[in-house]
C-alpha positions as CSV (number, residue, x, y, z in Angstrom):
1,M,115.4,101.6,113.8
2,L,118.6,103.2,113.0
3,S,122.0,102.0,113.0
4,D,124.9,104.2,113.7
5,V,128.1,102.2,112.7
6,K,131.9,102.9,113.0
7,V,134.3,101.0,111.5
8,E,138.2,101.1,112.0
9,F,140.7,99.5,109.7
10,L,144.3,98.9,110.4
11,Y,146.8,98.0,107.8
12,E,150.2,96.8,108.7
13,N,153.0,96.1,106.3
14,S,155.3,93.6,108.2
15,L,157.5,93.1,104.9
16,Q,160.7,94.7,103.9
17,E,159.0,96.4,100.6
18,A,156.1,98.5,99.8
19,L,152.6,96.9,99.4
20,E,149.3,97.9,97.8
21,A,146.2,96.8,99.9
22,S,142.9,96.6,98.7
23,F,139.5,96.1,100.6
24,V,136.1,95.8,99.6
25,F,133.1,95.9,101.9
26,P,129.1,96.3,101.6
27,L,127.6,99.4,102.2
28,N,123.9,98.6,101.5
29,N,121.5,101.3,101.6
30,V,123.5,103.6,104.1
31,A,125.0,107.0,104.2
32,V,128.7,107.7,104.9
33,Y,129.2,110.8,106.8
34,H,132.8,110.4,108.1
35,F,136.1,109.2,106.7
36,E,139.7,109.7,108.1
37,A,142.9,108.2,107.1
38,Q,146.1,108.3,109.3
39,I,149.2,107.7,107.2
40,G,152.3,108.1,109.2
41,D,152.2,111.5,110.6
42,K,149.6,112.6,108.0
43,K,145.8,112.7,108.9
44,I,143.2,113.2,106.5
45,V,139.5,113.9,107.7
46,S,136.5,114.1,105.2
47,V,134.0,116.9,105.5
48,C,130.6,117.6,103.9
49,R,130.5,120.6,101.6
50,P,127.9,122.5,99.9
51,R,127.3,121.3,96.2
52,A,128.7,124.4,94.6
53,E,131.8,123.9,96.9
54,I,132.0,120.0,95.6
55,R,131.8,121.2,92.2
56,R,134.5,123.5,92.5
57,I,137.0,120.9,93.9
58,K,136.1,118.6,91.3
59,C,136.7,121.2,88.7
60,S,140.3,121.6,90.3
61,V,140.9,118.0,90.3
62,E,140.1,117.8,86.6
63,K,142.5,120.4,86.0
64,G,145.3,118.8,88.1
65,F,145.4,121.5,90.6
66,P,145.6,120.7,94.5
67,A,142.0,120.6,96.2
68,N,141.9,121.9,99.7
69,S,145.6,122.6,100.0
70,I,146.3,119.1,99.8
71,S,149.1,118.0,97.4
72,L,147.6,115.3,95.3
73,R,151.2,114.3,94.6
74,D,151.7,113.5,98.2
75,L,148.4,112.1,99.1
76,A,145.5,111.4,97.1
77,I,142.2,110.8,98.6
78,V,139.2,110.8,96.3
79,R,135.7,110.0,97.1
80,V,134.1,109.3,94.0
81,V,130.3,109.8,94.2
82,K,127.4,108.0,92.1
83,D,127.0,110.8,89.4
84,N,127.5,111.4,85.6
85,L,131.1,112.7,86.4
86,K,132.9,110.0,84.8
87,R,136.0,112.1,83.9
88,V,136.4,112.6,87.6
89,A,136.3,109.1,88.6
90,N,138.9,108.6,85.8
91,R,140.9,111.5,86.9
92,A,141.1,110.2,90.6
93,K,142.3,106.8,89.4
94,E,145.2,108.3,87.2
95,T,146.0,110.8,90.3
96,Y,146.2,107.7,92.5
97,D,148.1,105.7,89.8
98,S,150.3,108.3,89.2
99,A,151.0,108.8,92.9
100,V,151.8,105.1,93.7
101,E,154.2,105.0,90.7
102,E,156.2,107.8,92.1
103,G,156.4,106.0,95.4
104,H,154.2,108.0,97.5
105,T,151.5,106.3,99.7
106,A,148.2,106.9,98.5
107,I,144.5,106.0,98.9
108,L,141.6,105.7,96.6
109,A,138.1,105.3,97.9
110,E,135.3,104.5,95.5
111,Q,132.0,102.9,94.8
112,D,132.2,99.7,92.6
113,E,131.3,100.7,89.2
114,H,129.2,97.6,88.6
115,C,128.0,97.0,92.1
116,A,126.6,100.0,94.0
117,D,126.4,98.5,97.4
118,L,130.2,98.0,97.3
119,F,132.7,100.3,98.8
120,K,136.4,99.6,97.5
121,M,139.4,101.1,98.9
122,N,143.1,100.7,97.7
123,I,145.9,101.7,99.7
124,G,149.2,101.9,97.5
125,N,152.7,102.0,98.7
126,I,152.4,101.1,102.3
127,P,156.1,101.7,103.5
128,P,157.9,98.6,104.9
129,N,156.7,98.1,108.8
130,G,154.5,101.1,107.9
131,K,150.7,101.3,109.1
132,V,147.8,102.7,108.1
133,A,144.5,103.5,110.0
134,I,141.1,104.0,108.2
135,V,137.8,104.9,110.1
136,L,134.6,104.8,108.4
137,Q,131.3,105.8,110.0
138,Y,127.8,105.7,108.3
139,V,124.1,105.3,109.2
140,G,121.2,103.5,107.9
141,L,117.9,102.0,108.4
142,I,117.3,98.4,110.1
143,E,114.5,96.4,109.1
144,G,113.2,93.9,111.6
145,K,112.2,90.6,110.4
146,N,111.2,87.5,112.4
147,M,112.5,89.0,115.7
148,K,112.8,86.6,118.7
149,T,113.2,87.5,122.3
150,D,115.4,85.1,124.4
151,T,113.3,84.4,127.5
152,S,115.5,81.6,129.0
153,K,116.8,84.1,131.8
154,F,113.4,84.3,133.2
155,S,113.1,80.7,133.7
156,H,113.1,80.9,137.7
157,S,110.9,84.1,137.8
158,E,107.6,84.3,139.6
159,I,104.5,84.1,137.3
160,I,101.6,86.2,138.3
161,L,98.4,85.4,136.6
162,T,95.0,87.3,136.4
163,L,91.8,85.9,135.2
164,P,89.2,88.7,134.4
165,S,85.8,87.6,134.3
166,V,82.8,88.5,131.9
167,K,79.2,88.3,132.6
168,L,77.1,87.0,129.7
169,S,74.1,88.9,129.1
170,S,72.2,85.4,128.8
171,E,72.2,82.0,129.4
172,F,75.1,80.0,127.7
173,I,75.0,76.2,127.2
174,P,78.5,74.8,126.5
175,D,77.8,72.5,123.6
176,H,79.7,74.4,120.9
177,D,83.0,76.2,120.6
178,L,83.6,79.6,121.8
179,Q,85.6,82.2,120.0
180,M,87.4,84.9,121.8
181,V,89.0,88.0,120.1
182,L,91.7,90.0,121.8
183,S,93.2,93.1,120.6
184,L,94.9,96.0,121.8
185,S,92.9,99.0,123.0
186,D,95.7,101.4,121.6
187,P,98.1,100.0,119.4
188,L,101.2,101.5,118.0
189,T,100.7,103.3,115.1
190,S,103.5,105.9,114.9
191,L,107.2,106.6,116.3
192,A,109.1,109.9,116.3
193,S,112.7,110.8,117.1
194,L,114.6,113.8,117.1
195,E,118.2,114.4,116.6
196,Y,119.8,117.8,116.8
197,G,122.4,119.0,114.5
198,D,125.8,119.6,115.0
199,P,126.5,123.5,114.6
200,N,130.2,122.9,114.1
201,Q,129.4,121.1,110.8
202,S,128.2,122.6,107.7
203,S,125.1,121.6,105.4
204,I,122.9,119.0,106.2
205,L,125.1,117.7,109.2
206,A,124.4,121.2,110.9
207,M,120.4,120.7,110.6
208,N,118.1,119.1,113.0
209,C,116.4,115.9,111.9
210,L,113.0,114.6,112.8
211,M,112.5,110.8,112.0
212,V,108.8,109.8,111.8
213,Q,107.7,106.1,111.3
214,L,104.1,105.4,110.4
215,L,102.2,102.1,110.7
216,P,99.2,103.1,108.8
217,D,95.6,102.1,110.1
218,I,93.6,101.9,106.8
219,P,89.7,101.9,107.4
220,N,87.2,100.7,105.3
221,V,89.9,99.2,102.8
222,V,88.9,96.8,100.2
223,S,89.5,93.1,101.0
224,S,92.4,91.4,98.9
225,K,89.8,88.8,98.2
226,D,88.1,91.2,96.2
227,M,91.2,92.5,94.2
228,R,92.0,91.0,91.0
229,Y,95.9,90.3,90.8
230,E,98.0,89.7,87.8
231,F,101.4,88.1,88.7
232,V,104.2,87.9,86.5
233,F,107.3,85.8,87.5
234,L,110.6,87.2,86.1
235,I,113.1,84.6,86.4
236,D,116.9,85.0,86.0
237,R,118.2,82.0,83.7
238,S,121.6,83.6,83.0
239,G,124.9,81.2,83.3
240,S,125.8,83.2,86.5
241,M,122.6,81.3,88.0
242,E,124.2,77.8,87.5
243,G,124.3,75.5,90.6
244,D,122.5,76.7,93.6
245,N,120.9,79.8,92.7
246,I,118.9,78.2,89.7
247,S,117.8,75.6,92.2
248,Y,116.6,78.2,94.6
249,A,114.7,80.0,91.8
250,K,113.0,76.5,90.9
251,T,111.9,75.8,94.3
252,S,110.9,79.4,94.7
253,L,108.7,79.4,91.6
254,L,107.2,76.1,92.6
255,L,106.2,77.5,96.1
256,F,104.7,80.5,94.3
257,L,102.7,78.5,91.9
258,K,101.1,76.1,94.4
259,S,100.4,79.2,96.8
260,L,98.5,81.6,94.2
261,P,94.9,82.6,94.8
262,M,92.5,80.7,92.5
263,S,91.1,84.1,90.9
264,C,94.3,85.6,89.9
265,R,96.3,85.5,86.6
266,F,99.8,84.7,85.9
267,Q,102.6,84.9,83.4
268,I,106.4,83.5,83.6
269,I,109.2,85.2,82.0
270,G,112.5,83.6,81.6
271,F,115.6,86.0,80.7
272,G,119.3,86.1,80.0
273,S,120.8,87.4,77.1
274,D,117.2,87.7,75.8
275,F,113.9,86.9,77.1
276,A,111.0,84.7,76.6
277,A,107.4,84.4,78.0
278,L,105.7,81.0,78.8
279,F,102.3,82.1,77.5
280,S,101.5,84.6,74.9
281,E,99.4,86.6,77.6
282,P,98.8,86.3,81.5
283,T,96.7,83.3,81.6
284,D,94.0,82.3,84.2
285,Y,95.2,80.3,87.1
286,S,93.8,76.7,86.4
287,E,94.6,73.2,86.8
288,E,95.6,73.3,83.2
289,S,97.6,76.1,83.5
290,L,99.2,75.3,86.7
291,N,100.4,72.0,84.9
292,T,101.7,74.0,82.2
293,A,103.8,76.0,84.5
294,V,104.7,73.3,86.7
295,N,106.4,71.4,83.6
296,Y,108.0,74.6,82.8
297,Q,109.6,74.8,86.1
298,K,110.8,71.4,86.1
299,D,112.8,72.0,83.0
300,L,114.2,75.4,84.2
301,N,118.2,75.8,83.6
302,A,120.8,78.5,83.8
303,D,121.0,78.3,80.0
304,M,120.0,81.8,78.6
305,G,123.5,83.6,78.3
306,G,124.4,86.9,80.2
307,T,122.4,88.9,82.6
308,E,120.4,91.2,80.6
309,A,117.3,92.2,83.0
310,Y,116.4,95.7,81.8
311,N,114.7,94.5,78.5
312,A,112.8,91.7,80.3
313,L,111.6,94.0,83.0
314,K,110.6,96.6,80.5
315,S,108.4,94.0,78.7
316,A,106.7,92.9,82.1
317,L,106.1,96.6,82.9
318,H,104.8,97.8,79.5
319,S,102.9,94.6,78.7
320,T,99.0,95.4,78.5
321,P,97.4,94.8,81.8
322,S,94.4,92.2,82.0
323,G,92.1,94.9,82.2
324,V,90.6,97.6,84.3
325,G,90.6,96.9,88.1
326,W,93.6,94.3,87.7
327,F,96.9,95.1,89.8
328,K,99.9,93.7,88.3
329,Q,102.5,92.6,90.5
330,I,106.1,91.5,89.1
331,I,108.0,89.2,91.2
332,F,112.0,89.4,90.0
333,L,114.1,86.3,91.1
334,T,117.9,86.9,90.4
335,D,121.2,86.7,91.7
336,G,121.6,90.3,90.8
337,D,124.7,90.2,88.6
338,V,124.0,93.0,86.1
339,G,126.0,95.8,85.1
340,N,123.7,98.5,84.7
341,A,121.7,98.3,88.0
342,D,121.1,102.1,88.0
343,E,119.3,101.8,84.7
344,V,117.2,99.0,85.9
345,I,116.1,100.7,89.1
346,G,115.4,103.9,87.3
347,L,113.3,101.8,84.9
348,V,111.2,100.5,87.9
349,R,111.0,103.9,89.2
350,M,109.6,105.4,86.2
351,N,106.9,103.1,85.8
352,V,106.0,102.5,89.4
353,D,102.3,103.6,88.3
354,K,102.2,100.4,86.2
355,A,103.1,97.7,88.6
356,R,104.7,96.7,92.2
357,V,107.9,95.0,92.0
358,F,108.9,92.4,94.5
359,T,112.6,90.9,94.4
360,I,113.9,87.8,96.1
361,G,117.9,88.0,95.8
362,L,119.4,84.4,95.2
363,G,122.9,83.1,96.6
364,Q,125.8,84.3,98.6
365,G,126.9,87.0,96.2
366,V,123.8,88.7,95.5
367,S,123.8,92.5,94.8
368,T,121.9,94.0,97.6
369,A,121.9,97.6,95.9
370,L,119.9,95.9,92.8
371,I,117.5,94.0,94.8
372,G,116.8,96.5,97.6
373,G,116.9,99.3,95.0
374,V,114.3,97.8,92.5
375,A,112.1,96.9,95.6
376,R,112.1,100.4,96.9
377,A,111.3,101.7,93.5
378,G,108.6,99.6,92.7
379,N,106.9,99.9,96.1
380,G,107.6,95.9,96.8
381,T,109.6,94.2,99.3
382,A,113.0,92.5,99.0
383,E,114.0,89.2,100.2
384,F,117.3,87.4,100.3
385,V,117.8,83.8,100.0
386,R,121.3,82.6,100.7
387,D,120.4,78.8,101.9
388,P,117.5,76.6,101.5
389,S,116.2,77.1,104.8
390,Q,115.3,80.5,104.1
391,L,113.4,79.7,100.7
392,Q,110.0,79.0,102.1
393,S,109.5,82.0,104.5
394,A,111.0,84.5,101.8
395,V,108.2,83.3,99.3
396,M,105.6,83.5,101.9
397,R,106.4,87.0,103.0
398,T,106.4,88.1,99.3
399,L,103.2,86.7,98.5
400,S,101.6,88.1,101.4
401,A,102.9,91.5,100.8
402,A,101.8,91.3,97.0
403,L,98.3,90.4,98.1
404,Q,98.1,93.5,100.4
405,P,95.7,96.3,99.4
406,R,97.1,99.6,99.0
407,A,96.2,103.4,99.7
408,D,97.4,105.8,97.2
409,N,97.3,109.7,96.6
410,I,98.8,110.0,100.1
411,E,99.4,113.5,101.3
412,M,101.8,114.5,104.3
413,D,101.4,117.9,105.9
414,W,104.5,118.9,108.0
415,K,103.7,121.9,110.7
416,L,106.7,122.8,112.8
417,V,106.5,126.0,114.3
418,E,109.0,128.2,116.6
419,K,107.4,129.5,119.6
420,F,108.5,132.8,121.3
421,H,107.8,134.0,124.9
422,D,105.4,136.6,123.6
423,G,103.2,133.7,122.6
424,K,103.9,134.5,118.7
425,E,104.6,131.4,116.4
426,K,107.0,131.2,113.4
427,P,106.4,128.4,110.9
428,I,109.9,126.3,110.3
429,E,110.6,125.3,106.6
430,V,111.2,121.4,106.8
431,V,113.1,119.7,103.8
432,V,111.3,116.0,103.8
433,V,112.8,113.0,102.5
434,P,111.9,111.2,100.4
435,K,110.2,114.0,98.6
436,Q,107.6,111.6,97.0
437,I,105.0,109.9,99.2
438,T,104.5,106.4,97.9
439,P,101.5,104.4,98.6
440,I,101.2,102.9,102.0
441,F,100.1,99.4,103.0
442,P,98.6,98.1,106.2
443,D,101.0,96.6,108.6
444,R,104.1,98.1,107.0
445,F,106.1,100.9,108.4
446,S,106.8,104.0,106.4
447,T,109.8,105.9,107.3
448,Y,110.1,109.9,106.5
449,F,113.0,112.5,107.7
450,G,112.3,116.2,107.9
451,F,115.5,118.3,108.1
452,F,115.1,121.9,109.6
453,K,117.3,124.6,111.0
454,S,117.4,126.0,114.4
455,G,115.9,129.4,115.2
């Protein structure tokens, strides 16, 4: 499912002096497509521009010239995108600070430098009794989990039951259990939705978008019982995990250890400023190794300093696999308090052929950008545990997903044509997002978008 969210903020200064307001809100795995600000009699509306024009505007900002005929002295509205133009971000902040110092009302909207899923907005010099209105619109995918339908409203409805009969081909003596298997004759395997572009917009907003969701039916797939798995548990033991978070990590690890299949191998790596492995190499799951791991779990503390996940994850990804035919599954438990989330996600993406990476985010302030980003890059799943009641279900869903068989080397061919009255057809060029087709798994939806222009 897709969400289309419109958020309106109204700031009002009821004091007799100018104020600066700050607002921070999460924007996890969404795309902002509209931003506008109303300050007094001035209204600024953001628009999507081609990359070349964006580069030109940024160049103008760097050189101190007004962009789009808006005086940066009077009003500084700058959206800093996630790229390598650090100088542009610094210039935007300098412009904002300068405008505020000179008494002008200014807005600075930017992505948090250390937490990519947070959108920060500062409004400087809101005049006495002044009002500022901000409108933000964004779209994103909604992942359905454990959805329930309330049927209480139908408590007085009339119930109609039908009892179809089946005639057995031979005599049946009812002296043993009878097993009946029911299945859908036509299960849902795909969904498609078309959204037409806006001809008054430019760039991608003017293009039509076809969203396709596939629930793969993989025939003759190898049973998960016949596959050999190597589990690597990456446990955050940094100081920020102190309190409830390390307790969540300990309980989660114990649940995993007690639920692993007998034929697997496993390893535990604790990390903070440095990292250390429990075993010299992944070991067979046995009563002896389980007891060793449980003793480690009992003594688990948040005592390893800062949160340096990169090197620990790199070690887990690059470690020599148990052998040919073994599938490495990394389960990453953390509060996500890292300063280099983009680098960590990039590391997983570059090594996606070596292992699948599953994430469990712990605590109220967990970074959804890191947890979700690592899971997507590693073809895994992401879970969030914010209170103890969510622990067991999160662990079981993660383990179930990790034990799923997979299908690799997937090819997707988009064939869209424009038909004319004379019967002729013209192929339509489609831009597919994501460009790379990742492995698919049973009972797991895969979503793709095809953008194309109207004829």
